[in-house]
C-alpha positions in Angstrom: 78.2 123.1 57.8 75.0 123.5 59.5 75.4 127.0 60.4 76.2 127.7 56.9 73.2 125.3 55.7 71.1 127.9 57.9 72.6 131.0 56.8 71.8 129.9 53.0 68.4 128.9 54.1 67.9 132.2 55.5 69.6 134.2 52.5 67.4 132.0 50.0 63.9 133.0 51.7 65.2 136.4 51.6 66.1 136.4 48.0 62.7 135.1 47.3 60.6 138.0 49.2 63.4 140.7 48.2 63.7 140.6 44.3 66.3 143.3 44.5 67.4 146.8 45.4 67.8 149.9 43.8 71.2 151.8 43.9 71.7 155.2 43.4 74.9 156.3 41.4 76.3 159.6 40.1 77.7 160.2 36.5 79.9 162.7 35.3 78.4 163.9 31.9 80.7 166.8 31.4 83.9 167.5 33.3 85.9 170.4 31.8 88.0 172.4 34.2 85.8 174.4 36.7 82.7 172.9 34.9 81.2 169.8 36.1 77.7 168.4 35.2 76.4 165.0 36.9 73.6 163.1 36.6 72.1 160.7 39.4 71.3 157.7 37.9 68.8 154.6 39.7 70.1 151.2 38.9 68.4 148.4 39.5 70.1 145.5 41.2 68.2 142.3 41.0 67.9 138.5 40.7 65.3 135.9 39.2 63.4 134.2 42.2 63.8 131.1 41.3 68.1 131.6 42.3 66.4 132.4 46.0 65.0 128.6 45.7 67.9 126.8 45.0 69.9 128.6 47.4 67.7 127.6 49.8 67.3 124.2 48.8 71.0 124.1 48.8 70.9 125.3 52.7 68.2 122.6 53.5 70.6 119.7 51.8 73.4 121.2 54.1 71.8 120.8 57.0 70.1 117.0 56.4 73.4 116.0 55.7 75.1 117.4 58.5 72.5 115.8 60.8 73.1 112.2 59.1 76.7 112.6 59.6 76.6 113.3 63.4 73.8 110.5 64.0 
Protein backbone atom coordinates (compact mmCIF):
# COMPACT_ATOMS: atom_id res chain seq x y z
CA UNK A 1 0.00 0.00 0.00
CA UNK A 2 2.91 2.31 0.70
CA UNK A 3 4.20 1.91 -2.86
CA UNK A 4 0.76 2.66 -4.30
CA UNK A 5 0.53 5.72 -2.07
CA UNK A 6 3.86 7.05 -3.32
CA UNK A 7 2.79 6.48 -6.93
CA UNK A 8 -0.47 8.37 -6.29
CA UNK A 9 1.40 11.28 -4.69
CA UNK A 10 3.72 11.58 -7.69
CA UNK A 11 0.82 11.26 -10.14
CA UNK A 12 -1.22 13.86 -8.25
CA UNK A 13 1.63 16.38 -8.27
CA UNK A 14 2.15 15.75 -12.00
CA UNK A 15 -1.58 16.28 -12.63
CA UNK A 16 -1.47 19.63 -10.85
CA UNK A 17 1.59 20.79 -12.77
CA UNK A 18 0.60 19.37 -16.18
CA UNK A 19 -3.06 20.13 -16.77
CA UNK A 20 -3.40 18.01 -19.91
CA UNK A 21 -1.93 17.31 -23.32
CA UNK A 22 -2.73 17.49 -27.03
CA UNK A 23 -3.30 14.44 -29.19
CA UNK A 24 -3.24 14.68 -32.97
CA UNK A 25 -5.78 12.48 -34.77
CA UNK A 26 -6.58 11.87 -38.43
CA UNK A 27 -10.23 12.25 -39.41
CA UNK A 28 -11.49 10.95 -42.75
CA UNK A 29 -13.68 13.47 -44.50
CA UNK A 30 -14.17 11.77 -47.88
CA UNK A 31 -13.44 8.15 -48.72
CA UNK A 32 -14.73 7.54 -52.25
CA UNK A 33 -12.78 4.70 -53.81
CA UNK A 34 -9.30 5.87 -54.82
CA UNK A 35 -9.98 9.42 -53.54
CA UNK A 36 -9.41 9.91 -49.86
CA UNK A 37 -9.43 13.22 -48.01
CA UNK A 38 -8.41 13.36 -44.37
CA UNK A 39 -7.95 16.14 -41.87
CA UNK A 40 -5.60 16.30 -38.90
CA UNK A 41 -7.21 17.50 -35.71
CA UNK A 42 -5.69 18.43 -32.38
CA UNK A 43 -7.70 17.23 -29.39
CA UNK A 44 -7.07 18.47 -25.87
CA UNK A 45 -7.22 15.83 -23.17
CA UNK A 46 -7.27 17.54 -19.83
CA UNK A 47 -8.45 17.19 -16.27
CA UNK A 48 -9.40 19.65 -13.55
CA UNK A 49 -6.60 20.82 -11.28
CA UNK A 50 -8.45 19.79 -8.13
CA UNK A 51 -8.44 16.17 -9.33
CA UNK A 52 -4.65 16.12 -9.04
CA UNK A 53 -4.96 17.38 -5.48
CA UNK A 54 -7.46 14.67 -4.63
CA UNK A 55 -5.16 11.97 -6.06
CA UNK A 56 -2.19 13.34 -4.10
CA UNK A 57 -4.20 13.46 -0.87
CA UNK A 58 -5.36 9.88 -1.42
CA UNK A 59 -1.71 8.86 -1.79
CA UNK A 60 -0.77 10.66 1.42
CA UNK A 61 -3.58 8.86 3.25
CA UNK A 62 -2.34 5.49 1.99
CA UNK A 63 1.25 6.20 3.04
CA UNK A 64 0.22 7.43 6.49
CA UNK A 65 -2.17 4.54 7.08
CA UNK A 66 0.54 2.08 6.01
CA UNK A 67 2.95 3.51 8.58
CA UNK A 68 0.36 3.26 11.36
CA UNK A 69 -0.30 -0.44 10.66
CA UNK A 70 3.40 -1.25 10.56
CA UNK A 71 4.15 0.46 13.90
